C-alpha positions in Angstrom: -10.4 13.7 15.0 -11.8 14.7 11.6 -12.5 11.8 9.2 -13.6 11.9 5.6 -14.8 9.1 3.3 -11.5 9.4 1.4 -9.4 9.1 4.6 -11.3 6.0 5.7 -11.0 4.4 2.3 -7.2 5.2 2.0 -6.5 3.8 5.5 -8.7 0.8 4.9 -6.8 -0.2 1.7 -3.5 -0.1 3.5 -4.8 -2.0 6.5 -6.6 -4.6 4.3 -3.5 -5.4 2.2 -1.2 -5.2 5.1 -3.1 -7.3 7.6 -5.3 -9.6 5.5 -3.3 -10.0 2.3 0.2 -10.2 3.9 0.1 -10.9 7.6 -2.7 -13.4 7.4 -1.6 -14.6 4.0 -5.1 -14.1 2.7 -3.8 -13.4 -0.8 -0.9 -15.9 -1.2 0.3 -14.2 -4.4 1.6 -11.3 -2.4 4.0 -13.6 -0.6 5.1 -15.2 -3.9 5.8 -11.7 -5.3 7.8 -10.7 -2.2 9.7 -14.0 -2.3 10.6 -13.3 -5.9 12.0 -9.9 -5.0 13.7 -10.8 -1.6 14.3 -14.5 -2.0 12.0 -17.4 -1.2 13.7 -18.2 2.1 13.0 -14.6 3.3 9.4 -14.4 1.9 7.6 -15.2 5.1 9.5 -12.6 7.3 9.5 -9.9 4.6 5.8 -10.4 3.9 4.9 -9.9 7.5 7.2 -6.9 8.0 5.9 -5.2 4.8 2.3 -6.1 6.0 3.0 -4.5 9.4 4.4 -1.3 7.7 1.3 -1.1 5.5 -1.0 -1.4 8.6 1.0 1.4 10.3 0.7 3.5 7.2 -3.1 2.9 7.2 -3.3 3.8 10.8 -1.4 7.0 10.0 -3.9 7.8 7.3 -6.8 7.2 9.7 -5.4 9.8 12.1 -5.2 12.5 9.5 -2.1 13.9 11.0 0.5 15.4 8.7 -1.6 14.4 5.7 0.9 15.7 3.1 3.8 13.8 4.7 1.5 10.7 4.8 0.6 11.1 1.2 4.3 11.5 0.2 5.2 8.3 2.0 2.3 6.4 0.5 3.2 7.6 -3.0 6.9 6.6 -2.4 5.8 3.2 -1.2 3.5 2.6 -4.1 6.1 3.7 -6.7 8.8 1.5 -5.1 6.5 -1.5 -4.8 5.2 -1.2 -8.3 8.6 -0.7 -9.8 10.1 -3.7 -8.0 7.1 -5.9 -8.9 7.2 -5.0 -12.5 11.0 -5.4 -12.9 11.5 -8.5 -10.7 8.2 -10.3 -10.6 6.1 -9.3 -13.5 5.1 -12.9 -14.3 3.3 -13.1 -11.0 1.2 -10.0 -11.5 -2.4 -10.3 -12.8 -1.8 -7.2 -14.9 1.1 -4.8 -14.6 -0.7 -2.1 -16.6 -3.9 -2.6 -14.6 -1.9 -2.4 -11.3 -0.3 0.9 -12.4 -3.6 2.4 -13.6 -5.3 1.4 -10.3 -2.5 2.8 -8.2 -2.5 6.1 -10.2 -6.1 6.5 -9.3 -5.3 5.6 -5.7 -2.5 8.1 -5.6 -4.8 10.8 -7.1 -7.3 10.1 -4.3 -4.5 10.2 -1.7 -3.2 13.6 -2.9 -6.7 15.0 -3.2 -7.4 14.0 0.4 -4.0 15.4 1.6 -4.3 18.7 -0.2 -8.0 19.6 -0.3 -9.7 18.0 2.7 -10.5 20.6 5.4 -8.4 20.1 8.5 -10.0 20.4 12.0 
């Protein structure tokens, strides 16, 4: 298995936010945002499900398998999450503009890894 610093960073971001921020409720604001989007009564379950999906996405990035497909799914997930958060829960965001800028940088890193990292 061939790992790069970018691959490890990308996988770690997904695992951190999925496991710590959502599953362990380490950043409670995530649950509030998800509750605003899916309803407060569903917040706990949806937060854990989304967290699990993020962990799985991180594990996929760690494997390096099908990196272009992985990058496409990551990009789609970030665009969907950011769009929903800005439209339905903007008041709970620290900075909508900051989030978009940060995620544009993250997506750039993801695609650089997927397209330009040598494969084993």
